[in-house]
C-alpha positions as CSV (number, residue, x, y, z in Angstrom):
1,X,113.8,25.3,-10.7
2,X,110.2,24.0,-10.7
3,X,111.1,21.4,-8.1
4,X,112.4,24.2,-5.7
5,X,109.2,26.2,-6.2
6,X,107.1,23.1,-5.4
7,X,109.0,22.5,-2.2
8,X,108.6,26.1,-1.2
9,X,104.8,25.9,-1.6
10,X,104.7,22.7,0.5
11,X,106.7,24.3,3.2
12,X,104.4,27.4,3.4
13,X,101.3,25.2,3.5
14,X,102.7,23.1,6.3
15,X,103.7,26.2,8.2
16,X,100.2,27.7,7.9
17,X,98.7,24.4,9.1
18,X,101.0,24.2,12.1
19,X,100.2,27.9,13.0
20,X,96.5,27.1,12.8
21,X,96.9,24.1,15.0
22,X,98.8,26.0,17.6
23,X,96.2,28.9,17.5
24,X,93.3,26.5,18.0
25,X,95.2,24.9,20.9
26,X,95.7,28.3,22.6
27,X,92.0,29.1,22.2
28,X,90.9,25.8,23.7
29,X,93.3,26.4,26.6
30,X,92.0,29.9,27.2
31,X,88.4,28.7,27.1
32,X,89.1,26.0,29.6
33,X,90.9,28.3,32.0
34,X,88.1,30.9,31.9
35,X,85.5,28.3,32.7
36,X,87.7,26.8,35.5
37,X,88.3,30.3,37.1
38,X,84.7,31.4,36.8
39,X,84.1,31.9,40.4
40,X,87.2,34.0,40.8
41,X,86.6,36.1,37.6
42,X,83.1,37.3,38.7
43,X,84.4,38.9,41.9
44,X,84.1,42.7,41.9
45,X,87.8,43.2,42.6
46,X,89.0,40.7,40.0
47,X,90.8,41.9,36.8
48,X,91.0,38.5,35.2
49,X,88.4,39.3,32.6
50,X,90.5,42.2,31.3
51,X,93.5,40.0,31.1
52,X,91.5,37.4,29.2
53,X,90.3,40.1,26.7
54,X,93.9,41.2,26.1
55,X,95.1,37.7,25.4
56,X,92.1,37.3,23.0
57,X,93.2,40.4,21.1
58,X,96.7,38.9,20.6
59,X,95.3,35.6,19.4
60,X,92.7,37.3,17.1
61,X,95.5,39.0,15.1
62,X,96.6,35.5,14.0
63,X,93.1,34.3,12.9
64,X,92.9,33.5,9.2
65,X,90.4,30.6,8.9
66,X,86.7,30.4,9.9
67,X,87.4,27.6,12.3
68,X,89.7,29.8,14.5
69,X,87.1,32.6,14.3
70,X,84.5,30.3,15.8
71,X,86.8,29.6,18.8
72,X,87.3,33.3,19.3
73,X,83.5,34.0,19.3
74,X,83.0,31.2,21.9
75,X,85.5,32.8,24.2
76,X,84.1,36.2,23.7
77,X,80.6,35.0,24.5
78,X,81.7,33.4,27.7
79,X,83.7,36.6,28.7
80,X,80.6,38.7,28.2
81,X,78.4,36.5,30.4
82,X,81.0,36.6,33.1
83,X,81.2,40.4,32.8
84,X,77.5,40.6,33.4
85,X,77.7,38.5,36.5
86,X,80.6,40.6,37.8
87,X,78.5,43.8,37.3
88,X,75.7,42.3,39.2
89,X,78.0,41.5,42.1
90,X,79.2,45.1,42.4
91,X,78.1,47.0,45.6
92,X,77.7,50.7,45.1
93,X,77.2,51.4,48.8
94,X,74.3,53.7,48.1
95,X,72.0,54.6,51.0
96,X,68.8,52.7,50.9
97,X,65.6,54.5,52.0
98,X,64.0,53.0,55.0
99,X,60.6,54.4,55.9
100,X,60.6,53.2,59.4
101,X,63.9,54.9,60.2
102,X,62.7,58.1,58.4
103,X,59.5,58.1,60.6
104,X,61.6,57.8,63.8
105,X,63.7,60.7,62.7
106,X,60.6,62.8,62.1
107,X,59.2,62.0,65.5
108,X,62.5,63.0,67.1
109,X,62.7,66.2,65.1
110,X,59.2,67.3,66.3
111,X,60.2,66.8,70.0
112,X,57.9,63.9,70.3
113,X,60.2,61.4,71.7
114,X,63.7,60.1,71.3
115,X,64.6,56.6,70.3
116,X,63.8,54.1,73.0
117,X,61.4,56.5,74.8
118,X,58.6,54.8,76.7
119,X,56.0,57.5,76.1
120,X,52.9,56.0,74.6
121,X,51.2,59.1,73.0
122,X,53.9,61.7,72.2
123,X,52.7,65.2,71.3
124,X,54.3,66.2,68.0
125,X,55.1,69.8,67.1
126,X,53.9,69.8,63.5
127,X,54.4,73.6,63.2
128,X,58.2,73.1,63.7
129,X,58.2,70.7,60.8
130,X,56.0,73.0,58.7
131,X,58.3,76.0,59.3
132,X,61.3,73.9,58.3
133,X,59.7,72.6,55.2
134,X,58.4,76.0,54.1
135,X,62.0,77.1,53.6
136,X,62.4,74.5,50.9
137,X,59.7,76.0,48.7
138,X,59.6,79.4,46.9
139,X,56.2,80.9,47.7
140,X,54.9,84.0,45.8
141,X,54.2,86.9,48.1
142,X,50.6,88.1,48.5
143,X,49.4,91.2,46.8
144,X,47.4,93.5,49.1
145,X,45.7,96.7,47.9
146,X,46.3,99.8,50.0
147,X,42.8,101.2,49.8
148,X,41.1,97.8,49.7
149,X,39.7,96.1,46.6
150,X,38.7,98.0,43.5
151,X,35.0,98.5,43.0
152,X,34.2,96.6,39.9
153,X,30.8,96.9,38.5
154,X,29.6,94.4,35.9
155,X,28.4,96.1,32.8
156,X,25.3,94.6,31.5
157,X,25.4,94.0,27.8
158,X,22.2,94.6,26.0
159,X,21.8,92.6,22.9
160,X,19.3,93.5,20.4
161,X,16.9,90.8,19.5
162,X,17.4,89.6,16.0
163,X,14.6,88.4,13.9
164,X,15.2,85.0,12.5
165,X,14.9,84.8,8.8
166,X,12.6,81.9,8.3
167,X,13.0,80.6,4.9
168,X,9.7,79.4,3.4
169,X,9.9,76.0,1.8
170,X,8.9,76.0,-1.8
171,X,5.8,74.1,-2.7
172,X,5.8,71.1,-5.0
173,X,4.4,73.2,-7.8
174,X,7.2,75.7,-7.4
175,X,9.8,73.0,-7.3
176,X,8.6,71.6,-10.6
177,X,8.3,75.0,-12.3
178,X,12.0,75.5,-13.2
179,X,12.2,72.0,-14.6
180,X,9.1,72.5,-16.6
181,X,10.4,75.8,-18.0
182,X,13.8,74.2,-18.9
183,X,12.0,71.3,-20.6
184,X,9.7,73.7,-22.5
185,X,12.6,75.8,-23.6
186,X,14.5,72.7,-24.9
187,X,11.4,71.5,-26.8
188,X,10.9,74.8,-28.3
189,X,14.5,75.1,-29.4
190,X,14.4,71.6,-30.9
191,X,11.2,72.4,-32.7
192,X,12.7,75.6,-34.3
193,X,15.8,73.6,-35.4
194,X,13.7,70.9,-36.9
195,X,11.6,73.4,-38.8
196,X,14.8,75.1,-40.0
197,X,16.0,71.9,-41.5
198,X,12.6,71.2,-43.1
199,X,12.7,74.7,-44.7
200,X,16.1,74.0,-46.1
201,X,14.9,70.8,-47.8
202,X,11.9,72.7,-49.2
203,X,14.2,75.4,-50.5
204,X,16.5,73.0,-52.2
205,X,13.7,71.0,-53.8
206,X,11.5,73.9,-54.8
207,X,10.4,73.3,-58.5
208,X,10.9,77.1,-59.2
209,X,14.0,77.9,-57.2
210,X,15.5,74.7,-56.0
211,X,18.4,72.8,-57.6
212,X,17.6,69.2,-56.4
213,X,14.8,66.8,-57.0
214,X,16.2,64.6,-54.3
215,X,18.6,66.1,-51.9
216,X,21.8,64.0,-51.2
217,X,21.8,63.0,-47.6
218,X,25.6,63.3,-46.8
219,X,26.0,66.6,-48.7
220,X,22.8,68.0,-46.9
221,X,23.8,67.2,-43.3
222,X,27.6,67.9,-43.6
223,X,28.8,71.3,-42.5
224,X,32.5,71.6,-43.7
225,X,33.3,74.2,-41.0
226,X,31.9,72.4,-37.9
227,X,31.7,68.8,-36.9
228,X,29.3,69.4,-34.0
229,X,26.9,71.2,-36.3
230,X,27.0,68.2,-38.6
231,X,25.9,65.9,-35.7
232,X,23.1,68.4,-34.8
233,X,21.8,68.3,-38.4
234,X,21.6,64.5,-38.3
235,X,19.8,64.7,-35.0
236,X,17.2,67.2,-36.3
237,X,16.7,65.4,-39.5
238,X,16.0,62.2,-37.6
239,X,12.8,63.8,-36.2
240,X,11.6,64.6,-39.7
241,X,12.1,61.0,-40.8
242,X,10.5,59.6,-37.6
243,X,7.4,61.9,-38.1
244,X,7.1,60.8,-41.8
245,X,7.6,64.4,-43.1
246,X,10.8,63.4,-45.0
247,X,11.7,60.1,-46.7
248,X,15.2,58.7,-46.5
249,X,16.0,56.1,-49.1
250,X,18.6,54.9,-51.7
251,X,18.5,56.2,-55.3
252,X,19.5,54.4,-58.4
253,X,23.2,54.9,-57.6
254,X,22.7,53.3,-54.2
255,X,23.4,56.7,-52.5
256,X,21.1,57.9,-49.6
257,X,18.9,60.8,-50.5
258,X,16.2,62.9,-48.8
259,X,12.8,63.7,-50.2
260,X,9.8,65.7,-48.9
261,X,6.6,63.7,-48.3
262,X,4.0,65.6,-50.2
263,X,1.3,64.5,-47.8
264,X,2.9,65.4,-44.4
265,X,5.9,67.6,-45.3
266,X,4.3,71.0,-44.9
267,X,6.7,73.7,-43.6
268,X,4.1,74.8,-40.9
269,X,3.6,71.3,-39.5
270,X,4.8,70.7,-35.9
271,X,7.2,67.9,-35.2
272,X,5.6,65.0,-33.4
273,X,2.2,65.6,-34.9
274,X,2.5,62.7,-37.3
275,X,4.2,59.4,-37.6
276,X,5.7,57.4,-40.5
277,X,3.4,54.6,-41.8
278,X,6.0,51.8,-41.8
279,X,9.0,53.2,-39.9
280,X,12.3,51.4,-40.0
281,X,15.3,52.4,-37.9
282,X,18.7,53.0,-39.3
283,X,21.9,53.7,-37.2
284,X,24.5,55.9,-38.8
285,X,27.8,56.4,-37.1
286,X,29.8,59.6,-37.6
287,X,33.4,60.3,-36.6
288,X,35.8,63.1,-37.3
289,X,37.6,60.9,-39.7
290,X,34.4,60.1,-41.6
291,X,33.4,63.8,-41.6
292,X,36.7,64.7,-43.2
293,X,36.3,61.9,-45.7
294,X,32.9,63.1,-46.7
295,X,34.1,66.7,-47.3
296,X,36.9,65.4,-49.5
297,X,34.8,62.8,-51.3
298,X,31.9,65.2,-52.2
299,X,34.0,68.3,-52.4
300,X,31.8,70.1,-49.9
301,X,32.7,73.8,-49.5
302,X,29.5,75.3,-48.2
303,X,26.7,74.0,-45.8
304,X,23.3,73.4,-47.3
305,X,21.7,74.0,-43.9
306,X,22.3,77.6,-42.7
307,X,24.0,77.8,-39.3
308,X,22.1,80.3,-37.2
309,X,24.9,80.3,-34.4
310,X,27.6,81.3,-36.9
311,X,25.4,83.9,-38.6
312,X,24.7,85.5,-35.2
313,X,28.4,85.8,-34.5
């Protein structure tokens, strides 16, 4: 049984090979014939190219391998080139415009002379040509008024003279005035806030009414209800430390505390009027996370520095 199957496969393979060989032979023959009959196929009355295309369609239905497909493409390329040459050889018998013949016809139409006339200077009737050409164009009829043109009087327009608003340029003093006012208002506001912080320290450290000898720094500046207010308290307290009115140092528990300077820490003193003797700069960062940690660590429920903004609301 297996031997018979093997013989069948060999027979099918040999049959396909023979068919491919025959197909390639037919393509080569068709290509050779087309090249040999090139001069006949490009004639306008020839139908040989159509017959070649029909034979190619029959052969292409048997194509199975790329090699035969290459033969088909070569024949198709040659056929398309011959078709282009045949199209160029076609004569449409269309009338070609000759300006010399047209000029002679115009002269004849205008009674100048006929072809072959010996007159040197013919008199041409151009009005005859103009009348004939006028019939080819649609001309709009003229509009004539019965009683002549209408009397149109131009109305003079009187325009009232407008006064130009000349804007006076501000002087240098006037330009600087708003900036100076804004700067003075900011300085005045900062001064009031700094004095308010200083009064709060005096109140907390008052020997008769106060509860602290040395005010804890973090508990003093922290406002448990407002993070921006906490930042403002640190900012205003820095002016007091810079001017030497308040001392900021570490106590025995290594905790930062605030203390009034008995020499410069009067409530009525103006910020910026004094300076610390030996100032040293300290940078303290404050974030919302640290602010929340301070509230939980020191159990802060009320701000030591009164908030004027919240009180006004």
